[in-house]
Short mmCIF file of the C-alpha atoms (twelve columns), coordinates in Angstrom:
data_MODEL
# 
_entry.id   MODEL 
# 
loop_
_atom_site.group_PDB 
_atom_site.id 
_atom_site.type_symbol 
_atom_site.label_atom_id 
_atom_site.label_alt_id 
_atom_site.label_comp_id 
_atom_site.label_asym_id 
_atom_site.label_seq_id 
_atom_site.Cartn_x 
_atom_site.Cartn_y 
_atom_site.Cartn_z 
_atom_site.pdbx_PDB_model_num 
ATOM 1   C CA . MET A 1   -72.397 7.866   -20.640 1 
ATOM 2   C CA . LEU A 2   -74.062 8.096   -17.498 1 
ATOM 3   C CA . ALA A 3   -76.862 5.408   -18.633 1 
ATOM 4   C CA . SER A 4   -74.590 3.149   -20.180 1 
ATOM 5   C CA . GLY A 5   -71.979 2.173   -17.291 1 
ATOM 6   C CA . CYS A 6   -69.151 3.982   -19.424 1 
ATOM 7   C CA . TRP A 7   -68.868 6.891   -16.537 1 
ATOM 8   C CA . PRO A 8   -66.700 5.258   -14.462 1 
ATOM 9   C CA . PHE A 9   -64.192 5.183   -16.942 1 
ATOM 10  C CA . ILE A 10  -63.626 8.926   -16.190 1 
ATOM 11  C CA . LYS A 11  -61.477 9.530   -13.225 1 
ATOM 12  C CA . GLN A 12  -60.546 12.877  -11.104 1 
ATOM 13  C CA . ARG A 13  -57.366 14.401  -10.001 1 
ATOM 14  C CA . PRO A 14  -57.080 14.742  -6.840  1 
ATOM 15  C CA . TYR A 15  -57.858 12.056  -5.017  1 
ATOM 16  C CA . ASP A 16  -57.484 9.417   -8.111  1 
ATOM 17  C CA . ILE A 17  -61.614 8.324   -7.684  1 
ATOM 18  C CA . VAL A 18  -64.272 8.405   -9.988  1 
ATOM 19  C CA . ALA A 19  -65.239 11.969  -11.299 1 
ATOM 20  C CA . ASN A 20  -68.420 13.641  -10.143 1 
ATOM 21  C CA . SER A 21  -70.332 14.197  -13.531 1 
ATOM 22  C CA . ALA A 22  -71.796 17.781  -12.295 1 
ATOM 23  C CA . ASP A 23  -68.013 19.064  -11.843 1 
ATOM 24  C CA . THR A 24  -66.569 20.905  -14.778 1 
ATOM 25  C CA . PRO A 25  -62.974 19.968  -15.480 1 
ATOM 26  C CA . LYS A 26  -59.991 22.656  -16.240 1 
ATOM 27  C CA . ALA A 27  -58.642 19.875  -18.490 1 
ATOM 28  C CA . ILE A 28  -58.949 16.354  -19.192 1 
ATOM 29  C CA . PHE A 29  -55.549 13.981  -19.506 1 
ATOM 30  C CA . ILE A 30  -55.150 10.770  -21.147 1 
ATOM 31  C CA . SER A 31  -52.233 8.820   -21.299 1 
ATOM 32  C CA . GLY A 32  -51.386 7.237   -24.579 1 
ATOM 33  C CA . ILE A 33  -47.816 5.628   -23.554 1 
ATOM 34  C CA . ASN A 34  -47.737 1.932   -21.567 1 
ATOM 35  C CA . SER A 35  -44.336 2.170   -19.572 1 
ATOM 36  C CA . ALA A 36  -44.974 -0.059  -16.845 1 
ATOM 37  C CA . PRO A 37  -43.231 -3.472  -16.959 1 
ATOM 38  C CA . LEU A 38  -44.445 -5.729  -19.828 1 
ATOM 39  C CA . GLU A 39  -47.788 -3.416  -20.499 1 
ATOM 40  C CA . ALA A 40  -49.607 -3.901  -23.921 1 
ATOM 41  C CA . ASP A 41  -48.218 -2.838  -27.101 1 
ATOM 42  C CA . LEU A 42  -50.775 0.195   -27.802 1 
ATOM 43  C CA . ASP A 43  -49.482 0.418   -31.355 1 
ATOM 44  C CA . PHE A 44  -50.778 -3.047  -31.527 1 
ATOM 45  C CA . THR A 45  -54.013 -2.732  -29.712 1 
ATOM 46  C CA . LEU A 46  -55.108 0.257   -31.005 1 
ATOM 47  C CA . ASN A 47  -54.391 0.713   -34.570 1 
ATOM 48  C CA . SER A 48  -57.706 -0.833  -35.820 1 
ATOM 49  C CA . LYS A 49  -59.590 1.344   -33.417 1 
ATOM 50  C CA . LYS A 50  -58.687 5.124   -34.774 1 
ATOM 51  C CA . GLU A 51  -62.287 5.637   -35.428 1 
ATOM 52  C CA . GLN A 52  -63.459 4.840   -32.139 1 
ATOM 53  C CA . LEU A 53  -60.650 7.012   -31.039 1 
ATOM 54  C CA . GLU A 54  -61.725 10.063  -33.011 1 
ATOM 55  C CA . ALA A 55  -65.382 9.442   -31.498 1 
ATOM 56  C CA . GLY A 56  -64.078 9.034   -27.978 1 
ATOM 57  C CA . PHE A 57  -62.014 12.175  -28.082 1 
ATOM 58  C CA . SER A 58  -64.663 14.306  -29.703 1 
ATOM 59  C CA . ALA A 59  -66.665 13.732  -26.952 1 
ATOM 60  C CA . LEU A 60  -64.472 14.113  -24.419 1 
ATOM 61  C CA . VAL A 61  -63.603 17.726  -25.911 1 
ATOM 62  C CA . LYS A 62  -67.299 18.897  -25.124 1 
ATOM 63  C CA . LEU A 63  -66.970 18.111  -21.134 1 
ATOM 64  C CA . THR A 64  -64.244 20.755  -20.521 1 
ATOM 65  C CA . PRO A 65  -63.786 24.537  -21.553 1 
ATOM 66  C CA . GLY A 66  -60.047 23.369  -21.496 1 
ATOM 67  C CA . LYS A 67  -57.989 21.276  -23.465 1 
ATOM 68  C CA . VAL A 68  -57.866 17.323  -23.888 1 
ATOM 69  C CA . HIS A 69  -54.462 16.466  -23.515 1 
ATOM 70  C CA . VAL A 70  -52.875 13.349  -24.964 1 
ATOM 71  C CA . THR A 71  -49.383 12.092  -24.554 1 
ATOM 72  C CA . ILE A 72  -48.197 9.384   -26.988 1 
ATOM 73  C CA . ASP A 73  -44.791 7.999   -27.992 1 
ATOM 74  C CA . PRO A 74  -43.109 10.040  -30.974 1 
ATOM 75  C CA . LYS A 75  -43.366 6.329   -32.972 1 
ATOM 76  C CA . SER A 76  -47.184 5.868   -32.258 1 
ATOM 77  C CA . SER A 77  -49.172 5.669   -35.005 1 
ATOM 78  C CA . PHE A 78  -52.559 5.113   -33.569 1 
ATOM 79  C CA . MET A 79  -53.580 8.733   -32.604 1 
ATOM 80  C CA . PRO A 80  -56.151 10.208  -34.791 1 
ATOM 81  C CA . SER A 81  -56.249 14.145  -35.241 1 
ATOM 82  C CA . VAL A 82  -59.278 15.509  -33.698 1 
ATOM 83  C CA . GLU A 83  -60.221 19.027  -33.094 1 
ATOM 84  C CA . GLY A 84  -59.215 20.303  -29.303 1 
ATOM 85  C CA . VAL A 85  -57.396 17.530  -28.395 1 
ATOM 86  C CA . GLU A 86  -53.833 18.484  -27.806 1 
ATOM 87  C CA . VAL A 87  -51.005 15.819  -28.677 1 
ATOM 88  C CA . HIS A 88  -47.889 16.052  -26.728 1 
ATOM 89  C CA . LYS A 89  -44.731 13.645  -27.374 1 
ATOM 90  C CA . GLY A 90  -43.195 11.338  -24.267 1 
ATOM 91  C CA . ILE A 91  -39.992 9.821   -24.379 1 
ATOM 92  C CA . GLY A 92  -38.036 7.844   -21.938 1 
ATOM 93  C CA . VAL A 93  -38.917 4.736   -19.486 1 
ATOM 94  C CA . HIS A 94  -41.347 4.217   -16.693 1 
ATOM 95  C CA . PRO A 95  -42.772 6.737   -15.252 1 
ATOM 96  C CA . VAL A 96  -43.041 8.459   -18.257 1 
ATOM 97  C CA . GLY A 97  -46.079 6.595   -19.195 1 
ATOM 98  C CA . LEU A 98  -48.121 7.605   -15.658 1 
ATOM 99  C CA . VAL A 99  -50.689 10.227  -16.142 1 
ATOM 100 C CA . SER A 100 -49.264 12.116  -13.175 1 
ATOM 101 C CA . THR A 101 -45.941 12.731  -14.825 1 
ATOM 102 C CA . GLN A 102 -48.084 14.057  -17.513 1 
ATOM 103 C CA . ILE A 103 -50.209 16.688  -15.865 1 
ATOM 104 C CA . ALA A 104 -47.317 17.698  -14.000 1 
ATOM 105 C CA . LYS A 105 -45.129 18.413  -17.036 1 
ATOM 106 C CA . ILE A 106 -48.144 20.017  -19.230 1 
ATOM 107 C CA . ASP A 107 -50.424 21.607  -16.893 1 
ATOM 108 C CA . PRO A 108 -50.216 21.128  -12.800 1 
ATOM 109 C CA . ILE A 109 -53.051 20.946  -10.353 1 
ATOM 110 C CA . ASN A 110 -53.256 23.865  -7.825  1 
ATOM 111 C CA . LYS A 111 -55.549 23.555  -4.661  1 
ATOM 112 C CA . GLY A 112 -59.112 23.898  -5.708  1 
ATOM 113 C CA . GLU A 113 -58.686 22.680  -9.623  1 
ATOM 114 C CA . LYS A 114 -59.927 19.242  -11.062 1 
ATOM 115 C CA . VAL A 115 -58.760 17.471  -13.787 1 
ATOM 116 C CA . TRP A 116 -60.074 14.354  -15.437 1 
ATOM 117 C CA . THR A 117 -58.161 11.411  -16.395 1 
ATOM 118 C CA . VAL A 118 -59.338 8.425   -18.929 1 
ATOM 119 C CA . ARG A 119 -57.524 5.333   -20.063 1 
ATOM 120 C CA . ILE A 120 -57.051 5.697   -23.987 1 
ATOM 121 C CA . GLU A 121 -58.216 2.074   -24.233 1 
ATOM 122 C CA . ASP A 122 -61.435 3.383   -22.491 1 
ATOM 123 C CA . VAL A 123 -61.630 6.482   -24.792 1 
ATOM 124 C CA . VAL A 124 -62.358 3.822   -27.594 1 
ATOM 125 C CA . ILE A 125 -65.363 2.076   -25.454 1 
ATOM 126 C CA . ILE A 126 -66.503 5.622   -25.439 1 
ATOM 127 C CA . GLY A 127 -66.066 6.333   -29.322 1 
ATOM 128 C CA . GLU A 128 -68.123 2.449   -29.995 1 
ATOM 129 C CA . LEU A 129 -70.664 3.366   -27.352 1 
ATOM 130 C CA . LEU A 130 -71.509 6.966   -29.701 1 
ATOM 131 C CA . LEU A 131 -71.086 5.331   -32.669 1 
ATOM 132 C CA . THR A 132 -73.048 1.959   -32.374 1 
ATOM 133 C CA . GLY A 133 -75.229 2.945   -29.158 1 
ATOM 134 C CA . ARG A 134 -73.828 0.017   -27.669 1 
ATOM 135 C CA . TYR A 135 -71.815 -0.676  -24.626 1 
ATOM 136 C CA . ASN A 136 -69.118 -3.199  -25.788 1 
ATOM 137 C CA . PRO A 137 -66.620 -3.846  -22.618 1 
ATOM 138 C CA . GLU A 138 -64.499 -5.817  -25.003 1 
ATOM 139 C CA . ARG A 139 -60.608 -5.632  -23.746 1 
ATOM 140 C CA . LEU A 140 -57.597 -6.870  -25.473 1 
ATOM 141 C CA . VAL A 141 -55.352 -8.184  -22.488 1 
ATOM 142 C CA . ALA A 142 -52.010 -8.860  -22.648 1 
ATOM 143 C CA . LEU A 143 -50.893 -12.017 -20.684 1 
ATOM 144 C CA . THR A 144 -47.300 -11.710 -19.406 1 
ATOM 145 C CA . GLY A 145 -44.833 -12.651 -17.034 1 
ATOM 146 C CA . SER A 146 -42.911 -15.662 -16.848 1 
ATOM 147 C CA . GLY A 147 -45.565 -17.779 -15.589 1 
ATOM 148 C CA . PHE A 148 -47.249 -18.204 -18.995 1 
ATOM 149 C CA . GLU A 149 -46.198 -20.682 -21.117 1 
ATOM 150 C CA . ASN A 150 -46.984 -18.736 -24.187 1 
ATOM 151 C CA . PRO A 151 -47.030 -14.856 -23.567 1 
ATOM 152 C CA . SER A 152 -49.667 -13.629 -25.974 1 
ATOM 153 C CA . TYR A 153 -53.123 -11.425 -26.379 1 
ATOM 154 C CA . VAL A 154 -56.498 -12.367 -25.383 1 
ATOM 155 C CA . LYS A 155 -59.785 -10.891 -26.622 1 
ATOM 156 C CA . THR A 156 -62.064 -10.693 -23.657 1 
ATOM 157 C CA . ILE A 157 -64.200 -8.471  -21.568 1 
ATOM 158 C CA . ILE A 158 -64.346 -6.416  -18.232 1 
ATOM 159 C CA . GLY A 159 -64.517 -8.294  -15.490 1 
ATOM 160 C CA . ALA A 160 -64.035 -11.824 -16.790 1 
ATOM 161 C CA . GLN A 161 -63.117 -14.650 -14.912 1 
ATOM 162 C CA . ILE A 162 -59.656 -15.246 -14.797 1 
ATOM 163 C CA . SER A 163 -59.459 -18.737 -15.283 1 
ATOM 164 C CA . ASP A 164 -61.130 -18.304 -18.562 1 
ATOM 165 C CA . VAL A 165 -58.553 -15.869 -19.770 1 
ATOM 166 C CA . VAL A 166 -55.495 -17.935 -18.752 1 
ATOM 167 C CA . ALA A 167 -56.942 -21.163 -19.783 1 
ATOM 168 C CA . GLY A 168 -54.409 -23.827 -20.962 1 
ATOM 169 C CA . ASN A 169 -51.587 -21.318 -20.821 1 
ATOM 170 C CA . LEU A 170 -50.244 -21.105 -17.038 1 
ATOM 171 C CA . LYS A 171 -47.076 -23.083 -16.125 1 
ATOM 172 C CA . GLU A 172 -46.967 -25.717 -13.623 1 
ATOM 173 C CA . GLY A 173 -45.317 -24.703 -10.267 1 
ATOM 174 C CA . ASN A 174 -46.377 -22.065 -7.390  1 
ATOM 175 C CA . TYR A 175 -47.147 -18.952 -9.517  1 
ATOM 176 C CA . ARG A 176 -48.746 -15.508 -8.237  1 
ATOM 177 C CA . ILE A 177 -51.410 -14.165 -10.706 1 
ATOM 178 C CA . ILE A 178 -51.564 -10.815 -11.010 1 
ATOM 179 C CA . SER A 179 -54.260 -8.739  -12.498 1 
ATOM 180 C CA . GLY A 180 -52.419 -5.443  -14.067 1 
ATOM 181 C CA . ASN A 181 -48.512 -4.705  -13.977 1 
ATOM 182 C CA . VAL A 182 -46.413 -6.274  -11.321 1 
ATOM 183 C CA . LEU A 183 -45.961 -2.626  -9.937  1 
ATOM 184 C CA . THR A 184 -49.721 -1.634  -9.387  1 
ATOM 185 C CA . GLY A 185 -51.699 -4.545  -10.170 1 
ATOM 186 C CA . ASP A 186 -54.023 -6.521  -7.624  1 
ATOM 187 C CA . LYS A 187 -52.976 -10.310 -6.152  1 
ATOM 188 C CA . LYS A 188 -55.631 -12.848 -7.748  1 
ATOM 189 C CA . THR A 189 -56.708 -16.290 -7.665  1 
ATOM 190 C CA . LYS A 190 -58.056 -18.079 -11.032 1 
ATOM 191 C CA . GLU A 191 -61.543 -17.845 -9.336  1 
ATOM 192 C CA . ASP A 192 -61.258 -14.040 -9.074  1 
ATOM 193 C CA . SER A 193 -61.938 -10.975 -11.960 1 
ATOM 194 C CA . LEU A 194 -60.178 -9.084  -14.270 1 
ATOM 195 C CA . GLY A 195 -59.853 -5.754  -12.431 1 
ATOM 196 C CA . PHE A 196 -62.289 -3.141  -14.094 1 
ATOM 197 C CA . TYR A 197 -59.087 -0.925  -15.204 1 
ATOM 198 C CA . HIS A 198 -56.781 -3.487  -16.544 1 
ATOM 199 C CA . SER A 199 -55.908 -4.565  -19.511 1 
ATOM 200 C CA . GLN A 200 -52.921 -7.147  -18.392 1 
ATOM 201 C CA . ILE A 201 -52.218 -10.109 -16.595 1 
ATOM 202 C CA . THR A 202 -49.014 -11.014 -15.233 1 
ATOM 203 C CA . VAL A 203 -48.082 -14.255 -13.634 1 
ATOM 204 C CA . ILE A 204 -44.470 -14.713 -11.473 1 
ATOM 205 C CA . PRO A 205 -42.979 -17.184 -9.228  1 
ATOM 206 C CA . GLU A 206 -44.015 -16.721 -5.736  1 
ATOM 207 C CA . GLY A 207 -41.561 -15.605 -3.635  1 
ATOM 208 C CA . ASP A 208 -41.832 -17.776 -0.660  1 
ATOM 209 C CA . ASP A 209 -38.568 -19.741 -0.384  1 
ATOM 210 C CA . TYR A 210 -36.233 -18.010 1.874   1 
ATOM 211 C CA . ASP A 211 -32.275 -17.737 1.436   1 
ATOM 212 C CA . PHE A 212 -29.971 -19.144 4.229   1 
ATOM 213 C CA . PHE A 213 -27.918 -15.978 5.744   1 
ATOM 214 C CA . GLY A 214 -30.340 -13.687 3.850   1 
ATOM 215 C CA . TRP A 215 -28.241 -11.054 1.764   1 
ATOM 216 C CA . ASN A 216 -25.309 -11.929 3.740   1 
ATOM 217 C CA . LEU A 217 -23.609 -14.120 1.231   1 
ATOM 218 C CA . PRO A 218 -22.798 -13.149 -2.155  1 
ATOM 219 C CA . ARG A 219 -25.636 -13.833 -4.838  1 
ATOM 220 C CA . PRO A 220 -24.775 -13.496 -8.505  1 
ATOM 221 C CA . ASN A 221 -27.944 -14.538 -9.439  1 
ATOM 222 C CA . LYS A 222 -30.142 -12.275 -7.331  1 
ATOM 223 C CA . PHE A 223 -31.155 -8.820  -8.699  1 
ATOM 224 C CA . SER A 224 -30.517 -5.848  -6.561  1 
ATOM 225 C CA . ILE A 225 -31.495 -2.422  -7.233  1 
ATOM 226 C CA . TYR A 226 -28.417 -1.470  -5.022  1 
ATOM 227 C CA . ARG A 227 -26.302 -3.352  -6.647  1 
ATOM 228 C CA . ALA A 228 -25.416 -5.628  -3.356  1 
ATOM 229 C CA . ASN A 229 -24.978 -8.593  -4.885  1 
ATOM 230 C CA . MET A 230 -21.339 -9.811  -6.212  1 
ATOM 231 C CA . PHE A 231 -20.026 -8.683  -8.740  1 
ATOM 232 C CA . SER A 232 -23.491 -6.945  -10.023 1 
ATOM 233 C CA . PHE A 233 -22.043 -4.007  -11.691 1 
ATOM 234 C CA . LEU A 234 -20.256 -5.954  -14.263 1 
ATOM 235 C CA . THR A 235 -23.335 -7.046  -16.099 1 
ATOM 236 C CA . PRO A 236 -26.021 -4.183  -15.976 1 
ATOM 237 C CA . LYS A 237 -27.996 -5.452  -19.050 1 
ATOM 238 C CA . LYS A 238 -28.287 -8.772  -17.061 1 
ATOM 239 C CA . LYS A 239 -31.788 -10.222 -17.421 1 
ATOM 240 C CA . TYR A 240 -33.816 -11.757 -14.330 1 
ATOM 241 C CA . ASP A 241 -36.870 -14.012 -13.525 1 
ATOM 242 C CA . LEU A 242 -38.073 -11.696 -10.802 1 
ATOM 243 C CA . ASN A 243 -40.113 -13.231 -7.952  1 
ATOM 244 C CA . THR A 244 -42.658 -11.789 -5.339  1 
ATOM 245 C CA . ASN A 245 -39.949 -12.032 -2.683  1 
ATOM 246 C CA . THR A 246 -39.429 -8.732  -0.759  1 
ATOM 247 C CA . ASN A 247 -36.062 -9.744  0.786   1 
ATOM 248 C CA . GLY A 248 -36.315 -8.339  3.942   1 
ATOM 249 C CA . GLU A 249 -39.188 -7.592  6.689   1 
ATOM 250 C CA . HIS A 250 -40.871 -4.308  7.528   1 
ATOM 251 C CA . ARG A 251 -38.989 -1.925  9.508   1 
ATOM 252 C CA . GLY A 252 -38.883 1.722   9.631   1 
ATOM 253 C CA . PHE A 253 -37.681 4.104   7.239   1 
ATOM 254 C CA . VAL A 254 -34.505 3.972   6.160   1 
ATOM 255 C CA . LEU A 255 -32.850 7.226   4.620   1 
ATOM 256 C CA . THR A 256 -31.179 5.999   1.194   1 
ATOM 257 C CA . GLY A 257 -31.696 8.807   -1.486  1 
ATOM 258 C CA . LYS A 258 -33.227 6.363   -3.597  1 
ATOM 259 C CA . TYR A 259 -36.825 7.382   -3.630  1 
ATOM 260 C CA . GLU A 260 -36.062 10.756  -5.377  1 
ATOM 261 C CA . GLN A 261 -34.454 9.335   -8.049  1 
ATOM 262 C CA . VAL A 262 -37.330 7.108   -9.174  1 
ATOM 263 C CA . PHE A 263 -40.180 9.387   -8.353  1 
ATOM 264 C CA . PRO A 264 -41.697 11.459  -11.455 1 
ATOM 265 C CA . LEU A 265 -42.638 14.355  -9.370  1 
ATOM 266 C CA . ASP A 266 -41.064 17.367  -8.169  1 
ATOM 267 C CA . ILE A 267 -42.199 16.954  -4.252  1 
ATOM 268 C CA . TYR A 268 -40.471 15.199  -1.648  1 
ATOM 269 C CA . PRO A 269 -41.960 11.461  -1.367  1 
ATOM 270 C CA . LEU A 270 -40.709 10.354  1.798   1 
ATOM 271 C CA . GLU A 271 -41.450 13.374  3.555   1 
ATOM 272 C CA . LEU A 272 -44.812 13.220  2.001   1 
ATOM 273 C CA . LEU A 273 -45.325 9.564   3.456   1 
ATOM 274 C CA . LYS A 274 -44.437 10.355  6.783   1 
ATOM 275 C CA . SER A 275 -46.788 13.629  6.801   1 
ATOM 276 C CA . ILE A 276 -49.826 10.635  5.761   1 
ATOM 277 C CA . LEU A 277 -48.726 8.476   8.513   1 
ATOM 278 C CA . VAL A 278 -49.108 11.002  11.150  1 
ATOM 279 C CA . LYS A 279 -52.584 12.757  9.424   1 
ATOM 280 C CA . ASP A 280 -50.882 15.868  9.172   1 
ATOM 281 C CA . ILE A 281 -53.365 17.598  6.823   1 
ATOM 282 C CA . ASP A 282 -51.372 21.057  6.356   1 
ATOM 283 C CA . GLN A 283 -48.155 19.242  5.454   1 
ATOM 284 C CA . MET A 284 -49.881 16.859  3.237   1 
ATOM 285 C CA . GLU A 285 -51.188 19.673  1.201   1 
ATOM 286 C CA . ALA A 286 -47.976 21.495  1.403   1 
ATOM 287 C CA . LEU A 287 -45.950 18.709  0.266   1 
ATOM 288 C CA . GLY A 288 -47.955 17.769  -2.758  1 
ATOM 289 C CA . ILE A 289 -50.834 15.434  -1.646  1 
ATOM 290 C CA . TYR A 290 -53.383 16.789  -4.584  1 
ATOM 291 C CA . GLU A 291 -50.730 16.058  -7.459  1 
ATOM 292 C CA . VAL A 292 -50.440 12.284  -6.676  1 
ATOM 293 C CA . ALA A 293 -51.940 8.606   -7.150  1 
ATOM 294 C CA . PRO A 294 -51.100 5.605   -5.252  1 
ATOM 295 C CA . GLU A 295 -49.694 4.418   -8.825  1 
ATOM 296 C CA . ASP A 296 -47.384 7.254   -8.514  1 
ATOM 297 C CA . PHE A 297 -45.410 5.563   -5.488  1 
ATOM 298 C CA . ALA A 298 -44.883 1.941   -6.967  1 
ATOM 299 C CA . LEU A 299 -41.378 2.655   -8.109  1 
ATOM 300 C CA . THR A 300 -40.654 4.078   -4.706  1 
ATOM 301 C CA . GLU A 301 -42.153 1.043   -2.970  1 
ATOM 302 C CA . TYR A 302 -40.244 -1.469  -5.281  1 
ATOM 303 C CA . VAL A 303 -36.810 0.327   -4.086  1 
ATOM 304 C CA . CYS A 304 -37.764 1.028   -0.525  1 
ATOM 305 C CA . VAL A 305 -35.093 -1.070  1.744   1 
ATOM 306 C CA . SER A 306 -37.872 -0.541  4.543   1 
ATOM 307 C CA . LYS A 307 -40.920 -2.577  2.971   1 
ATOM 308 C CA . GLN A 308 -43.188 -0.048  3.560   1 
ATOM 309 C CA . ASP A 309 -46.420 -0.348  1.659   1 
ATOM 310 C CA . HIS A 310 -46.267 3.117   -0.088  1 
ATOM 311 C CA . GLN A 311 -49.237 2.681   -2.328  1 
ATOM 312 C CA . ARG A 312 -51.535 1.849   0.384   1 
ATOM 313 C CA . ILE A 313 -50.300 4.556   2.557   1 
ATOM 314 C CA . VAL A 314 -50.998 7.070   -0.027  1 
ATOM 315 C CA . ARG A 315 -54.458 5.578   -0.845  1 
ATOM 316 C CA . GLU A 316 -55.404 5.976   3.161   1 
ATOM 317 C CA . GLY A 317 -53.737 9.722   2.793   1 
ATOM 318 C CA . LEU A 318 -55.798 10.272  0.142   1 
ATOM 319 C CA . ASP A 319 -59.099 8.877   1.783   1 
ATOM 320 C CA . VAL A 320 -58.403 11.393  4.529   1 
ATOM 321 C CA . MET A 321 -58.299 14.430  2.616   1 
ATOM 322 C CA . ILE A 322 -61.751 13.613  0.713   1 
ATOM 323 C CA . ASN A 323 -63.148 13.361  4.519   1 
ATOM 324 C CA . GLU A 324 -61.893 16.123  5.980   1 
ATOM 325 C CA . VAL A 325 -61.211 18.429  3.083   1 
ATOM 326 C CA . GLY A 326 -63.336 17.539  0.319   1 
# 
């Protein structure tokens, strides 16, 4: 795996970085649930890959004295039976598919411990390497979002130029291209490349237009997580064509109680974010910095009335811990 280039598929918790091959993790976690917005249907993308999955899981079992934990949807049919792999069933909406959620429920990380994580799509690539001796960086990428003429799947490779992947399928207009999903993906141009860990490209309207009087006027067609718009509580299932507009400017943290409602782990997200901003290492440890990754704060960032960049803050906090604690 090291010689072929497959090793970067394996990441380490804590810190959410590429794993050190000299380490021995207490367990390996793999999420078989894509719960983020518009992500690929794993039953569709993996049902023909059971042989590769079996070979990949059989290899991962050899890398840890503990268990390989895989969490899948109870309705999924792509998962092969492999000795040493413990399968869990996950039910619910996002963030049920985040590996941090699954680690916290199955075997939480304590200080000094390390676990490894792998995307289930990358287990397929590892398995194919071991079956054929060939590194095949193929991806079945989901093209999602209202900016596509025809949302669909495209077979491509890791690092493909986005213009080739989306060719002839983009609508005319002012749209943002995102490698990944809308919560955790990276802003890209057509000349950029598909992200190494991404199996999705999302295109949504660029929200660079501003409303007269902002939120002061009732706007029945604008989405609000706080139901601040006129009579939105009467249509809880209404669908919206969301754009990138944050509907407000960056400001100091405001206490709303919303973070805890969407945060997947049993820690205090606001207090952890503040401890990171002041670089209080002892407080960061006490508040659970070892358990989190930036993606865990995507929903708190989305509901944040203060428009704070939570994922960037957490990434910087993890980098501080790497440098100061190791």
